[in-house]
PyMOL commands that place a pseudoatom at each C-alpha (Angstrom):
pseudoatom trace, name=CA, resn=MET, resi=1, chain=A, elem=C, hetatm=0, pos=[-9.167, -11.419, -11.578]
pseudoatom trace, name=CA, resn=ASN, resi=2, chain=A, elem=C, hetatm=0, pos=[-8.614, -7.653, -11.772]
pseudoatom trace, name=CA, resn=GLY, resi=3, chain=A, elem=C, hetatm=0, pos=[-8.939, -5.305, -8.843]
pseudoatom trace, name=CA, resn=THR, resi=4, chain=A, elem=C, hetatm=0, pos=[-7.676, -3.014, -6.147]
pseudoatom trace, name=CA, resn=TYR, resi=5, chain=A, elem=C, hetatm=0, pos=[-5.586, -3.919, -3.122]
pseudoatom trace, name=CA, resn=VAL, resi=6, chain=A, elem=C, hetatm=0, pos=[-4.004, -2.474, -0.006]
pseudoatom trace, name=CA, resn=LEU, resi=7, chain=A, elem=C, hetatm=0, pos=[-0.870, -3.884, 1.572]
pseudoatom trace, name=CA, resn=ILE, resi=8, chain=A, elem=C, hetatm=0, pos=[-0.849, -3.298, 5.329]
pseudoatom trace, name=CA, resn=MET, resi=9, chain=A, elem=C, hetatm=0, pos=[2.730, -3.476, 6.581]
pseudoatom trace, name=CA, resn=GLU, resi=10, chain=A, elem=C, hetatm=0, pos=[4.722, -3.049, 9.747]
pseudoatom trace, name=CA, resn=ASN, resi=11, chain=A, elem=C, hetatm=0, pos=[8.040, -1.222, 9.743]
pseudoatom trace, name=CA, resn=SER, resi=12, chain=A, elem=C, hetatm=0, pos=[9.944, -2.218, 12.885]
pseudoatom trace, name=CA, resn=GLU, resi=13, chain=A, elem=C, hetatm=0, pos=[12.984, -0.032, 12.156]
pseudoatom trace, name=CA, resn=GLY, resi=14, chain=A, elem=C, hetatm=0, pos=[12.850, 3.737, 11.834]
pseudoatom trace, name=CA, resn=LYS, resi=15, chain=A, elem=C, hetatm=0, pos=[15.161, 4.585, 8.940]
pseudoatom trace, name=CA, resn=GLU, resi=16, chain=A, elem=C, hetatm=0, pos=[15.803, 6.447, 5.719]
pseudoatom trace, name=CA, resn=ILE, resi=17, chain=A, elem=C, hetatm=0, pos=[15.333, 4.416, 2.535]
pseudoatom trace, name=CA, resn=GLU, resi=18, chain=A, elem=C, hetatm=0, pos=[16.330, 5.248, -1.027]
pseudoatom trace, name=CA, resn=ILE, resi=19, chain=A, elem=C, hetatm=0, pos=[13.046, 5.002, -2.985]
pseudoatom trace, name=CA, resn=GLY, resi=20, chain=A, elem=C, hetatm=0, pos=[14.075, 4.944, -6.645]
pseudoatom trace, name=CA, resn=LYS, resi=21, chain=A, elem=C, hetatm=0, pos=[13.689, 8.320, -8.360]
pseudoatom trace, name=CA, resn=LEU, resi=22, chain=A, elem=C, hetatm=0, pos=[11.750, 9.649, -5.342]
pseudoatom trace, name=CA, resn=GLY, resi=23, chain=A, elem=C, hetatm=0, pos=[15.044, 9.768, -3.421]
pseudoatom trace, name=CA, resn=ARG, resi=24, chain=A, elem=C, hetatm=0, pos=[15.710, 9.250, 0.284]
pseudoatom trace, name=CA, resn=VAL, resi=25, chain=A, elem=C, hetatm=0, pos=[12.585, 9.073, 2.424]
pseudoatom trace, name=CA, resn=GLU, resi=26, chain=A, elem=C, hetatm=0, pos=[12.378, 8.880, 6.211]
pseudoatom trace, name=CA, resn=PHE, resi=27, chain=A, elem=C, hetatm=0, pos=[10.164, 6.066, 7.549]
pseudoatom trace, name=CA, resn=ARG, resi=28, chain=A, elem=C, hetatm=0, pos=[9.169, 5.848, 11.206]
pseudoatom trace, name=CA, resn=ASN, resi=29, chain=A, elem=C, hetatm=0, pos=[8.462, 2.703, 13.188]
pseudoatom trace, name=CA, resn=GLY, resi=30, chain=A, elem=C, hetatm=0, pos=[4.820, 1.800, 12.799]
pseudoatom trace, name=CA, resn=PHE, resi=31, chain=A, elem=C, hetatm=0, pos=[2.262, 0.657, 10.285]
pseudoatom trace, name=CA, resn=TYR, resi=32, chain=A, elem=C, hetatm=0, pos=[1.828, 1.552, 6.631]
pseudoatom trace, name=CA, resn=ALA, resi=33, chain=A, elem=C, hetatm=0, pos=[-0.938, 1.019, 4.077]
pseudoatom trace, name=CA, resn=TYR, resi=34, chain=A, elem=C, hetatm=0, pos=[-0.079, 1.040, 0.379]
pseudoatom trace, name=CA, resn=VAL, resi=35, chain=A, elem=C, hetatm=0, pos=[-2.951, 1.359, -2.120]
pseudoatom trace, name=CA, resn=GLY, resi=36, chain=A, elem=C, hetatm=0, pos=[-2.535, -0.206, -5.546]
pseudoatom trace, name=CA, resn=SER, resi=37, chain=A, elem=C, hetatm=0, pos=[-4.458, -1.700, -8.440]
pseudoatom trace, name=CA, resn=ALA, resi=38, chain=A, elem=C, hetatm=0, pos=[-3.975, -4.481, -10.933]
pseudoatom trace, name=CA, resn=LEU, resi=39, chain=A, elem=C, hetatm=0, pos=[-6.276, -4.400, -13.906]
pseudoatom trace, name=CA, resn=SER, resi=40, chain=A, elem=C, hetatm=0, pos=[-4.457, -7.261, -15.572]
pseudoatom trace, name=CA, resn=GLY, resi=41, chain=A, elem=C, hetatm=0, pos=[-3.971, -9.814, -12.817]
pseudoatom trace, name=CA, resn=LEU, resi=42, chain=A, elem=C, hetatm=0, pos=[-4.636, -9.029, -9.164]
pseudoatom trace, name=CA, resn=ALA, resi=43, chain=A, elem=C, hetatm=0, pos=[-3.272, -12.307, -7.759]
pseudoatom trace, name=CA, resn=GLN, resi=44, chain=A, elem=C, hetatm=0, pos=[-0.081, -11.968, -9.794]
pseudoatom trace, name=CA, resn=ARG, resi=45, chain=A, elem=C, hetatm=0, pos=[0.502, -8.373, -8.677]
pseudoatom trace, name=CA, resn=ILE, resi=46, chain=A, elem=C, hetatm=0, pos=[-0.012, -9.203, -5.004]
pseudoatom trace, name=CA, resn=GLY, resi=47, chain=A, elem=C, hetatm=0, pos=[2.203, -12.274, -5.387]
pseudoatom trace, name=CA, resn=ARG, resi=48, chain=A, elem=C, hetatm=0, pos=[4.922, -10.108, -6.909]
pseudoatom trace, name=CA, resn=HIS, resi=49, chain=A, elem=C, hetatm=0, pos=[4.818, -7.753, -3.946]
pseudoatom trace, name=CA, resn=LEU, resi=50, chain=A, elem=C, hetatm=0, pos=[5.135, -10.684, -1.551]
pseudoatom trace, name=CA, resn=ARG, resi=51, chain=A, elem=C, hetatm=0, pos=[8.157, -12.257, -3.285]
pseudoatom trace, name=CA, resn=GLU, resi=52, chain=A, elem=C, hetatm=0, pos=[11.629, -11.616, -1.934]
pseudoatom trace, name=CA, resn=VAL, resi=53, chain=A, elem=C, hetatm=0, pos=[14.021, -9.467, -3.943]
pseudoatom trace, name=CA, resn=GLY, resi=54, chain=A, elem=C, hetatm=0, pos=[16.064, -11.719, -6.188]
pseudoatom trace, name=CA, resn=GLU, resi=55, chain=A, elem=C, hetatm=0, pos=[13.245, -14.183, -6.867]
pseudoatom trace, name=CA, resn=ASN, resi=56, chain=A, elem=C, hetatm=0, pos=[12.846, -12.872, -10.427]
pseudoatom trace, name=CA, resn=LYS, resi=57, chain=A, elem=C, hetatm=0, pos=[11.883, -9.522, -8.918]
pseudoatom trace, name=CA, resn=LYS, resi=58, chain=A, elem=C, hetatm=0, pos=[13.488, -6.234, -9.889]
pseudoatom trace, name=CA, resn=LEU, resi=59, chain=A, elem=C, hetatm=0, pos=[12.935, -3.066, -7.892]
pseudoatom trace, name=CA, resn=HIS, resi=60, chain=A, elem=C, hetatm=0, pos=[10.592, -1.098, -10.130]
pseudoatom trace, name=CA, resn=TRP, resi=61, chain=A, elem=C, hetatm=0, pos=[7.808, 0.630, -8.162]
pseudoatom trace, name=CA, resn=HIS, resi=62, chain=A, elem=C, hetatm=0, pos=[8.244, 2.754, -5.032]
pseudoatom trace, name=CA, resn=ILE, resi=63, chain=A, elem=C, hetatm=0, pos=[6.664, -0.003, -2.947]
pseudoatom trace, name=CA, resn=ASP, resi=64, chain=A, elem=C, hetatm=0, pos=[9.317, -2.487, -4.147]
pseudoatom trace, name=CA, resn=PHE, resi=65, chain=A, elem=C, hetatm=0, pos=[12.074, -0.404, -2.520]
pseudoatom trace, name=CA, resn=PHE, resi=66, chain=A, elem=C, hetatm=0, pos=[10.136, -0.133, 0.751]
pseudoatom trace, name=CA, resn=LEU, resi=67, chain=A, elem=C, hetatm=0, pos=[9.330, -3.860, 0.860]
pseudoatom trace, name=CA, resn=ALA, resi=68, chain=A, elem=C, hetatm=0, pos=[12.974, -4.754, 0.127]
pseudoatom trace, name=CA, resn=SER, resi=69, chain=A, elem=C, hetatm=0, pos=[14.277, -2.899, 3.171]
pseudoatom trace, name=CA, resn=SER, resi=70, chain=A, elem=C, hetatm=0, pos=[14.968, -4.699, 6.435]
pseudoatom trace, name=CA, resn=GLY, resi=71, chain=A, elem=C, hetatm=0, pos=[12.312, -4.611, 9.119]
pseudoatom trace, name=CA, resn=VAL, resi=72, chain=A, elem=C, hetatm=0, pos=[9.347, -4.242, 6.736]
pseudoatom trace, name=CA, resn=GLU, resi=73, chain=A, elem=C, hetatm=0, pos=[6.783, -7.043, 6.910]
pseudoatom trace, name=CA, resn=VAL, resi=74, chain=A, elem=C, hetatm=0, pos=[3.409, -7.422, 5.189]
pseudoatom trace, name=CA, resn=LYS, resi=75, chain=A, elem=C, hetatm=0, pos=[0.812, -8.136, 7.874]
pseudoatom trace, name=CA, resn=GLU, resi=76, chain=A, elem=C, hetatm=0, pos=[-2.331, -8.241, 5.747]
pseudoatom trace, name=CA, resn=VAL, resi=77, chain=A, elem=C, hetatm=0, pos=[-3.478, -7.769, 2.165]
pseudoatom trace, name=CA, resn=VAL, resi=78, chain=A, elem=C, hetatm=0, pos=[-6.968, -6.339, 1.673]
pseudoatom trace, name=CA, resn=PHE, resi=79, chain=A, elem=C, hetatm=0, pos=[-8.360, -6.649, -1.849]
pseudoatom trace, name=CA, resn=ALA, resi=80, chain=A, elem=C, hetatm=0, pos=[-11.455, -6.600, -4.010]
pseudoatom trace, name=CA, resn=GLU, resi=81, chain=A, elem=C, hetatm=0, pos=[-12.329, -7.407, -7.577]
pseudoatom trace, name=CA, resn=THR, resi=82, chain=A, elem=C, hetatm=0, pos=[-12.991, -4.182, -9.440]
pseudoatom trace, name=CA, resn=ALA, resi=83, chain=A, elem=C, hetatm=0, pos=[-13.480, -3.621, -13.146]
pseudoatom trace, name=CA, resn=LYS, resi=84, chain=A, elem=C, hetatm=0, pos=[-12.305, -0.012, -12.847]
pseudoatom trace, name=CA, resn=ARG, resi=85, chain=A, elem=C, hetatm=0, pos=[-9.258, 1.476, -11.172]
pseudoatom trace, name=CA, resn=LYS, resi=86, chain=A, elem=C, hetatm=0, pos=[-10.315, 2.417, -7.640]
pseudoatom trace, name=CA, resn=GLU, resi=87, chain=A, elem=C, hetatm=0, pos=[-6.907, 2.977, -6.057]
pseudoatom trace, name=CA, resn=CYS, resi=88, chain=A, elem=C, hetatm=0, pos=[-6.998, 6.782, -6.333]
pseudoatom trace, name=CA, resn=GLU, resi=89, chain=A, elem=C, hetatm=0, pos=[-10.481, 6.948, -4.846]
pseudoatom trace, name=CA, resn=ILE, resi=90, chain=A, elem=C, hetatm=0, pos=[-9.434, 4.784, -1.888]
pseudoatom trace, name=CA, resn=ALA, resi=91, chain=A, elem=C, hetatm=0, pos=[-6.225, 6.801, -1.460]
pseudoatom trace, name=CA, resn=ALA, resi=92, chain=A, elem=C, hetatm=0, pos=[-8.316, 9.996, -1.385]
pseudoatom trace, name=CA, resn=LYS, resi=93, chain=A, elem=C, hetatm=0, pos=[-10.544, 8.491, 1.325]
pseudoatom trace, name=CA, resn=LEU, resi=94, chain=A, elem=C, hetatm=0, pos=[-7.470, 7.569, 3.393]
pseudoatom trace, name=CA, resn=GLN, resi=95, chain=A, elem=C, hetatm=0, pos=[-6.035, 11.059, 2.844]
pseudoatom trace, name=CA, resn=MET, resi=96, chain=A, elem=C, hetatm=0, pos=[-9.059, 12.475, 4.695]
pseudoatom trace, name=CA, resn=LYS, resi=97, chain=A, elem=C, hetatm=0, pos=[-8.818, 10.141, 7.712]
pseudoatom trace, name=CA, resn=LYS, resi=98, chain=A, elem=C, hetatm=0, pos=[-7.780, 11.810, 10.949]
pseudoatom trace, name=CA, resn=GLY, resi=99, chain=A, elem=C, hetatm=0, pos=[-4.738, 10.245, 12.540]
pseudoatom trace, name=CA, resn=LEU, resi=100, chain=A, elem=C, hetatm=0, pos=[-3.261, 9.019, 9.255]
pseudoatom trace, name=CA, resn=GLU, resi=101, chain=A, elem=C, hetatm=0, pos=[-0.216, 10.641, 7.732]
pseudoatom trace, name=CA, resn=HIS, resi=102, chain=A, elem=C, hetatm=0, pos=[0.769, 10.298, 4.099]
pseudoatom trace, name=CA, resn=ILE, resi=103, chain=A, elem=C, hetatm=0, pos=[4.216, 9.840, 2.601]
pseudoatom trace, name=CA, resn=ALA, resi=104, chain=A, elem=C, hetatm=0, pos=[4.363, 12.589, -0.025]
pseudoatom trace, name=CA, resn=ASN, resi=105, chain=A, elem=C, hetatm=0, pos=[4.457, 11.502, -3.678]
pseudoatom trace, name=CA, resn=PHE, resi=106, chain=A, elem=C, hetatm=0, pos=[4.856, 7.811, -2.814]
pseudoatom trace, name=CA, resn=GLY, resi=107, chain=A, elem=C, hetatm=0, pos=[3.342, 5.411, -5.333]
pseudoatom trace, name=CA, resn=CYS, resi=108, chain=A, elem=C, hetatm=0, pos=[1.504, 8.065, -7.294]
pseudoatom trace, name=CA, resn=SER, resi=109, chain=A, elem=C, hetatm=0, pos=[3.852, 9.098, -10.089]
pseudoatom trace, name=CA, resn=ASP, resi=110, chain=A, elem=C, hetatm=0, pos=[1.204, 8.149, -12.680]
pseudoatom trace, name=CA, resn=CYS, resi=111, chain=A, elem=C, hetatm=0, pos=[-1.690, 10.108, -11.142]
pseudoatom trace, name=CA, resn=THR, resi=112, chain=A, elem=C, hetatm=0, pos=[-2.430, 13.387, -9.358]
pseudoatom trace, name=CA, resn=CYS, resi=113, chain=A, elem=C, hetatm=0, pos=[-2.844, 11.935, -5.849]
pseudoatom trace, name=CA, resn=ARG, resi=114, chain=A, elem=C, hetatm=0, pos=[-0.742, 13.282, -3.002]
pseudoatom trace, name=CA, resn=SER, resi=115, chain=A, elem=C, hetatm=0, pos=[0.223, 9.759, -1.969]
pseudoatom trace, name=CA, resn=HIS, resi=116, chain=A, elem=C, hetatm=0, pos=[-0.690, 6.085, -2.070]
pseudoatom trace, name=CA, resn=LEU, resi=117, chain=A, elem=C, hetatm=0, pos=[1.191, 5.275, 1.175]
pseudoatom trace, name=CA, resn=PHE, resi=118, chain=A, elem=C, hetatm=0, pos=[-0.216, 6.092, 4.598]
pseudoatom trace, name=CA, resn=PHE, resi=119, chain=A, elem=C, hetatm=0, pos=[1.249, 5.824, 8.109]
pseudoatom trace, name=CA, resn=SER, resi=120, chain=A, elem=C, hetatm=0, pos=[-0.228, 5.139, 11.527]
pseudoatom trace, name=CA, resn=THR, resi=121, chain=A, elem=C, hetatm=0, pos=[1.140, 4.114, 14.896]
pseudoatom trace, name=CA, resn=ASN, resi=122, chain=A, elem=C, hetatm=0, pos=[-2.002, 2.024, 15.492]
pseudoatom trace, name=CA, resn=PHE, resi=123, chain=A, elem=C, hetatm=0, pos=[-2.476, -1.193, 13.476]
pseudoatom trace, name=CA, resn=ASP, resi=124, chain=A, elem=C, hetatm=0, pos=[-6.166, -1.693, 14.327]
pseudoatom trace, name=CA, resn=ARG, resi=125, chain=A, elem=C, hetatm=0, pos=[-7.039, 1.904, 13.475]
pseudoatom trace, name=CA, resn=LEU, resi=126, chain=A, elem=C, hetatm=0, pos=[-5.177, 1.727, 10.159]
pseudoatom trace, name=CA, resn=LYS, resi=127, chain=A, elem=C, hetatm=0, pos=[-6.883, -1.557, 9.266]
pseudoatom trace, name=CA, resn=GLU, resi=128, chain=A, elem=C, hetatm=0, pos=[-10.301, -0.066, 10.074]
pseudoatom trace, name=CA, resn=ASP, resi=129, chain=A, elem=C, hetatm=0, pos=[-9.537, 3.011, 7.952]
pseudoatom trace, name=CA, resn=VAL, resi=130, chain=A, elem=C, hetatm=0, pos=[-8.508, 0.778, 5.021]
pseudoatom trace, name=CA, resn=TYR, resi=131, chain=A, elem=C, hetatm=0, pos=[-11.713, -1.269, 5.141]
pseudoatom trace, name=CA, resn=ASN, resi=132, chain=A, elem=C, hetatm=0, pos=[-13.776, 1.913, 5.473]
pseudoatom trace, name=CA, resn=GLY, resi=133, chain=A, elem=C, hetatm=0, pos=[-11.921, 3.361, 2.467]
pseudoatom trace, name=CA, resn=PHE, resi=134, chain=A, elem=C, hetatm=0, pos=[-13.058, 0.410, 0.352]
pseudoatom trace, name=CA, resn=HIS, resi=135, chain=A, elem=C, hetatm=0, pos=[-16.653, 0.655, 1.583]
pseudoatom trace, name=CA, resn=GLU, resi=136, chain=A, elem=C, hetatm=0, pos=[-16.793, 4.445, 1.149]
pseudoatom trace, name=CA, resn=SER, resi=137, chain=A, elem=C, hetatm=0, pos=[-15.611, 3.914, -2.441]
pseudoatom trace, name=CA, resn=GLY, resi=138, chain=A, elem=C, hetatm=0, pos=[-18.614, 1.671, -3.118]
pseudoatom trace, name=CA, resn=ILE, resi=139, chain=A, elem=C, hetatm=0, pos=[-16.770, -1.641, -2.764]
pseudoatom trace, name=CA, resn=ASP, resi=140, chain=A, elem=C, hetatm=0, pos=[-18.627, -3.993, -0.445]
pseudoatom trace, name=CA, resn=GLU, resi=141, chain=A, elem=C, hetatm=0, pos=[-17.095, -7.360, -1.309]
pseudoatom trace, name=CA, resn=VAL, resi=142, chain=A, elem=C, hetatm=0, pos=[-13.694, -6.970, 0.329]
pseudoatom trace, name=CA, resn=ARG, resi=143, chain=A, elem=C, hetatm=0, pos=[-11.452, -9.907, 1.138]
pseudoatom trace, name=CA, resn=ASN, resi=144, chain=A, elem=C, hetatm=0, pos=[-8.226, -10.245, 3.043]
pseudoatom trace, name=CA, resn=LYS, resi=145, chain=A, elem=C, hetatm=0, pos=[-5.224, -12.466, 3.617]
pseudoatom trace, name=CA, resn=ASP, resi=146, chain=A, elem=C, hetatm=0, pos=[-3.384, -12.343, 6.946]
pseudoatom trace, name=CA, resn=PHE, resi=147, chain=A, elem=C, hetatm=0, pos=[0.300, -13.183, 7.319]
for i in range(1, 147): cmd.bond("trace and resi %d" % i, "trace and resi %d" % (i + 1))
show_as sticks, trace
zoom trace
């Protein structure tokens, strides 16, 4: 199954994290949504993100460094089967949402987006914005997995 996904995470510790070549980035306490795609194995990509560092997982993508830091927990994964890459379209929809902040240049080194990581202090609002981002991008069959 190929598709697009969003990891909704909680960061319980405000801190600076070294994010690969992006450098040190300040992260506040609150909730984050990371938009990604996997056009060659959606379940495998999500599973990789959920594995602990050291379980045959190297830190490669920006999101790997964030997930490996203490206090970061995946709360929900929202995903949909898509034949085409939709991550940039969903990220653009989230970019326009009032009340969401973006983390500059995070997760978008292979595209022209401003970011693929978004911050909110309100979990329910962020979750609603994520689902609306999928629907506004023409994706109606959205599924989720809570943790």
